C-alpha positions as CSV (number, residue, x, y, z in Angstrom):
1,M,0.1,0.2,0.2
2,P,1.7,3.4,-1.0
3,A,2.9,5.7,2.0
4,P,-0.2,8.2,3.3
5,A,1.6,11.1,1.8
6,E,0.9,9.0,-1.7
7,W,-2.6,8.6,-0.9
8,V,-3.0,12.3,0.4
9,N,-0.6,14.8,-1.4
10,V,0.0,13.0,-4.4
11,R,-3.1,11.0,-5.1
12,R,-5.4,13.1,-3.4
13,I,-8.1,10.9,-3.2
14,R,-7.5,10.5,0.9
15,V,-7.7,13.0,3.4
16,K,-5.2,13.4,6.5
17,D,-5.3,10.5,8.8
18,S,-6.9,12.7,12.0
19,V,-7.2,10.2,14.5
20,E,-4.6,7.6,16.2
21,Y,-5.6,5.6,18.8
22,I,-3.5,5.7,22.4
23,F,-3.9,3.3,25.1
24,W,-2.3,3.5,28.3
25,F,-2.3,0.5,31.0
26,V,-1.9,0.5,34.8
27,K,-1.6,-2.3,37.3
28,D,-3.2,-0.4,39.9
29,P,-7.2,0.3,39.9
30,M,-6.5,3.6,40.9
31,A,-4.0,4.7,38.5
32,K,-1.6,7.7,39.5
33,A,-2.9,9.8,36.9
34,D,-4.0,13.5,38.0
35,N,-5.3,15.7,35.4
36,R,-4.7,18.6,37.2
37,K,-0.9,18.3,35.8
38,V,-2.0,18.8,32.5
39,L,-4.6,21.6,32.2
40,Q,-5.0,24.0,29.8
41,P,-5.8,27.2,29.5
42,Y,-9.3,28.6,30.2
43,S,-11.4,29.1,26.4
44,E,-12.3,32.9,26.2
45,D,-15.9,32.2,27.6
46,M,-14.9,30.6,31.0
47,K,-12.1,33.1,31.7
48,R,-15.1,36.1,31.1
49,L,-17.4,33.4,33.3
50,I,-15.1,33.7,36.2
51,K,-14.8,37.3,36.4
52,R,-18.5,37.5,35.9
53,G,-19.6,34.4,37.7
54,V,-22.9,32.5,37.4
55,K,-26.4,32.2,39.0
56,Q,-27.5,28.9,40.1
57,T,-29.6,26.8,37.7
58,I,-30.5,23.4,36.2
59,R,-29.5,22.4,32.9
60,P,-31.5,20.4,30.9
61,S,-29.2,17.2,31.5
62,G,-30.3,18.2,35.1
63,H,-27.0,19.0,36.4
64,I,-27.2,21.7,38.9
65,I,-24.7,25.0,38.0
66,N,-23.4,26.8,41.1
67,A,-21.1,29.4,42.1
68,T,-18.7,27.1,42.6
69,F,-18.9,26.7,38.1
70,A,-17.1,29.6,38.0
71,S,-14.3,29.0,40.4
72,D,-10.6,29.6,38.7
73,R,-8.9,26.5,39.5
74,G,-6.2,27.3,36.9
75,G,-6.9,25.7,33.7
76,S,-9.6,23.3,31.9
77,I,-8.9,19.4,31.8
78,P,-7.9,18.4,28.5
79,S,-10.5,16.9,26.4
80,N,-9.3,13.0,25.3
81,L,-8.5,14.3,21.8
82,I,-4.8,15.5,22.1
83,Q,-3.9,17.7,19.0
84,C,0.0,18.1,18.0
85,G,1.3,18.2,14.6
86,N,4.4,15.7,13.3
87,N,6.7,18.8,12.5
88,E,9.5,18.3,14.2
89,S,11.7,18.0,11.3
90,N,14.4,20.5,12.9
91,N,14.9,19.2,16.0
92,A,18.3,18.1,16.9
93,Y,17.8,14.8,16.5
94,I,17.3,15.3,13.2
95,K,20.1,17.8,12.4
96,N,22.4,15.2,14.4
97,S,21.5,12.4,12.5
98,K,22.1,14.6,9.1
99,I,25.4,15.6,10.1
100,A,26.7,12.1,11.4
101,G,25.3,11.0,7.7
102,N,23.1,8.7,9.7
103,K,19.5,6.9,7.7
104,I,16.6,9.4,10.3
105,H,14.5,7.2,11.7
106,P,11.3,6.6,9.5
107,A,8.7,6.4,12.3
108,R,8.8,8.8,14.4
109,F,6.1,10.8,16.8
110,P,6.5,14.5,18.1
111,A,7.8,15.0,21.2
112,E,4.5,16.5,22.9
113,L,2.5,13.0,22.7
114,P,4.8,11.5,25.1
115,R,5.4,14.7,27.1
116,F,1.5,14.5,27.8
117,F,1.5,11.0,29.2
118,I,4.7,11.5,31.3
119,E,3.0,14.4,32.8
120,F,-0.7,13.4,33.4
121,L,0.8,9.8,34.8
122,T,3.8,10.2,36.4
123,N,5.8,12.4,39.0
124,P,9.6,13.6,38.5
125,G,11.9,10.5,39.5
126,D,9.3,7.8,38.1
127,L,10.5,4.8,35.8
128,V,9.0,5.7,32.4
129,L,8.5,2.4,29.9
130,D,9.3,2.8,26.2
131,P,9.1,-1.2,25.2
132,F,9.6,0.0,21.0
133,A,11.7,2.7,21.3
134,G,12.7,3.6,17.9
135,S,14.3,6.8,18.0
136,N,13.6,7.2,21.7
137,T,11.7,10.3,21.8
138,T,10.1,9.3,24.9
139,G,13.0,9.0,26.5
140,Y,14.8,11.9,25.5
141,V,11.2,13.5,26.8
142,A,11.2,10.9,30.0
143,D,14.6,12.7,31.0
144,G,13.9,16.2,30.6
145,L,11.2,15.9,32.7
146,K,13.4,14.5,35.7
147,R,12.0,10.9,35.0
148,Q,14.2,8.1,34.8
149,W,13.5,5.6,31.9
150,V,14.0,2.6,29.8
151,G,13.9,2.0,26.2
152,I,13.7,-1.5,24.6
153,E,14.5,-1.6,20.9
154,L,14.8,-4.6,18.8
155,R,17.1,-3.1,15.9
156,N,20.4,-2.6,17.5
157,D,20.3,0.4,14.5
158,Y,17.8,2.7,15.7
159,A,19.2,2.0,19.5
160,E,22.6,3.4,18.3
161,E,21.3,6.2,16.2
162,S,18.8,7.7,19.3
163,K,21.9,8.3,21.5
164,L,21.9,11.6,19.5
165,R,19.3,12.8,20.9
166,F,21.3,12.9,24.3
167,E,25.0,13.3,23.1
168,G,25.0,15.3,20.0
169,V,27.4,14.0,16.9
170,P,30.7,12.8,17.9
171,E,33.5,14.8,17.5
172,E,35.4,12.1,15.4
173,V,32.6,12.1,12.8
174,I,32.8,16.0,12.7
175,L,36.5,15.9,12.4
176,S,36.3,13.0,9.5
177,Q,33.8,15.0,7.6
178,D,35.4,18.5,8.0
179,Q,38.6,16.1,6.7
180,Q,36.7,14.6,3.8
181,S,35.0,18.0,2.5
182,L,38.5,19.5,2.8
183,Q,40.3,16.4,0.1
184,F,37.1,17.4,-1.9
185,E,37.0,21.3,-2.1
């Protein structure tokens, strides 16, 4: 089957994929999740309600709205739809891979995706496991958020390449590229 770009951008017979399901599993029935750690900015309407306040009313659903509804709780609870573009084409991993002359991992995902779940489901110092590490976006984000992490990757070349997220390009690679460019100029 042709790649999604083929169907969407070249043949133009499909629209962009909009939803990918993500599942998170936890052994404890009372997961450590805390949506207060991932609050979103309030909408302009909610900001206005907080400022103005509300009268007690009953919605058609029977839900009672009272004055506490207009309390500022630091932000709104996010929906179960996470919107983030897959546009990390200029991040350090990509740049370092190009400098090192390595092939870039073909199935990277945006750092915002693991960032949301790591912040939502863990605390600093907790352990984050990525059983399909690939280019190790999850490990990199976990590290930046002060979590311990373990990444498991079947392909050794992907695991080796993912080091560029943490260490940058080894000096000997840069030096050998400089020598090569000098020889060919």
